[in-house]
C-alpha positions as CSV (number, residue, x, y, z in Angstrom):
1,X,-0.6,0.2,-0.2
2,X,3.0,2.1,0.5
3,X,4.4,1.8,-2.8
4,X,1.5,2.7,-3.8
5,X,1.7,5.6,-2.3
6,X,5.0,6.6,-2.8
7,X,4.2,5.9,-6.5
8,X,1.3,8.4,-7.4
9,X,3.5,11.1,-5.6
10,X,6.2,10.4,-7.7
11,X,4.3,10.3,-11.1
12,X,2.4,13.9,-9.1
13,X,6.3,15.5,-9.0
14,X,7.4,14.1,-12.6
15,X,4.0,15.3,-14.1
16,X,4.9,19.2,-11.8
17,X,8.0,19.6,-13.2
18,X,7.3,18.2,-16.8
19,X,4.9,21.2,-16.5
20,X,7.7,23.4,-16.5
21,X,9.0,22.2,-20.0
22,X,5.7,22.4,-22.0
23,X,5.4,25.9,-21.9
24,X,8.7,26.0,-24.2
25,X,7.7,22.6,-26.5
26,X,4.0,23.7,-26.6
27,X,6.0,26.9,-27.8
28,X,8.5,25.4,-30.3
29,X,5.9,22.6,-31.5
30,X,3.3,25.7,-32.5
31,X,6.5,27.7,-33.7
32,X,5.8,28.3,-37.3
33,X,1.5,29.6,-36.8
34,X,3.3,31.7,-33.8
35,X,5.6,33.4,-36.4
36,X,2.7,33.7,-39.4
37,X,0.6,35.5,-37.0
38,X,3.4,37.7,-35.9
39,X,4.4,38.4,-39.6
40,X,0.4,39.5,-40.2
41,X,0.6,41.5,-37.6
42,X,-0.3,39.8,-34.8
43,X,1.5,41.4,-32.0
44,X,2.8,39.1,-29.0
45,X,0.9,40.3,-26.3
46,X,-2.1,38.4,-28.9
47,X,-0.2,35.6,-28.5
48,X,0.2,35.4,-24.8
49,X,-2.8,35.8,-24.3
50,X,-3.8,33.0,-26.6
51,X,-1.7,30.7,-24.6
52,X,-2.8,31.9,-21.5
53,X,-6.6,31.3,-22.9
54,X,-5.2,27.6,-23.8
55,X,-4.0,27.0,-20.3
56,X,-1.0,27.0,-21.2
57,X,1.6,28.5,-18.0
58,X,3.8,31.2,-19.2
59,X,5.0,35.1,-19.2
60,X,5.1,37.6,-21.4
61,X,8.5,37.7,-21.0
62,X,9.4,34.2,-20.9
63,X,7.2,33.5,-24.4
64,X,9.9,36.9,-25.1
65,X,12.6,34.8,-24.1
66,X,11.7,31.3,-26.0
67,X,11.0,32.8,-29.0
68,X,14.5,34.4,-28.9
69,X,15.8,31.2,-28.3
70,X,14.0,28.9,-31.0
71,X,15.0,31.9,-33.8
72,X,18.1,32.3,-33.0
73,X,18.4,27.8,-32.7
74,X,17.1,27.7,-36.6
75,X,19.1,30.1,-37.8
76,X,21.9,28.1,-36.3
77,X,19.7,24.7,-37.9
78,X,19.6,27.2,-40.9
79,X,23.7,27.2,-41.2
80,X,24.5,23.9,-40.7
81,X,23.3,22.7,-43.3
82,X,24.0,25.5,-45.1
83,X,27.6,24.6,-44.1
84,X,27.1,20.7,-45.0
85,X,25.7,21.3,-48.3
86,X,28.8,23.4,-49.1
87,X,30.9,21.1,-47.9
88,X,29.7,18.3,-49.8
89,X,29.8,20.5,-53.4
90,X,33.5,21.5,-51.8
91,X,34.4,17.6,-51.4
92,X,32.8,16.5,-55.2
93,X,36.2,15.7,-58.0
94,X,34.6,17.0,-61.1
95,X,37.3,16.0,-64.1
96,X,37.3,19.6,-65.9
97,X,37.0,17.9,-69.1
98,X,34.2,15.4,-68.0
99,X,31.7,17.5,-69.4
100,X,33.2,17.7,-73.4
101,X,33.8,14.4,-73.5
102,X,30.6,13.1,-72.6
103,X,29.1,14.9,-75.1
104,X,29.9,14.4,-78.9
105,X,29.7,16.8,-81.2
106,X,28.4,17.8,-84.3
107,X,31.4,16.0,-86.5
108,X,30.9,13.2,-84.2
109,X,26.9,13.3,-84.9
110,X,27.0,13.6,-88.2
111,X,29.8,10.4,-88.7
112,X,27.4,8.4,-87.4
113,X,24.4,9.5,-88.9
114,X,26.1,8.5,-91.9
115,X,27.6,5.5,-91.3
116,X,24.1,3.9,-89.8
117,X,22.1,5.4,-92.9
118,X,24.9,3.3,-95.6
C-alpha cells in the first residue's frame, strides 16, 4: 500500500516537473503558426493571451525569451545545413573535361548518322 502511495506521489512530482517544460515545448511545436501570426501583424501580447486562454502557464517575458531562443536555434540549424551542403560540394572532384568528353560534337554525330544510313 505504501508503495502505491509513493508511486502516486512520484508520478505527481514528475508531472509537475514536466509542466515547467511544457510551455516551451508547446511554443516550439507551434512556432511556425506563431511566426505566421506575428508576420501578419499580431502582437506578442495577443499570442500571450491565446496561450493563457489555452491554459499554457507562461509569462510574457518568458514567451519573448522562448521566441528569441527558438529563432536563434533555427538560424544555427539553417546555417549548419548550408555549411554541410557547401562542404559536400567542395568534396566533389570533377574532371575539367568531364562534360566535354561525355557529349559528342556535331562532327561525331554526323559521322554516326552517315555510317548508320550506309
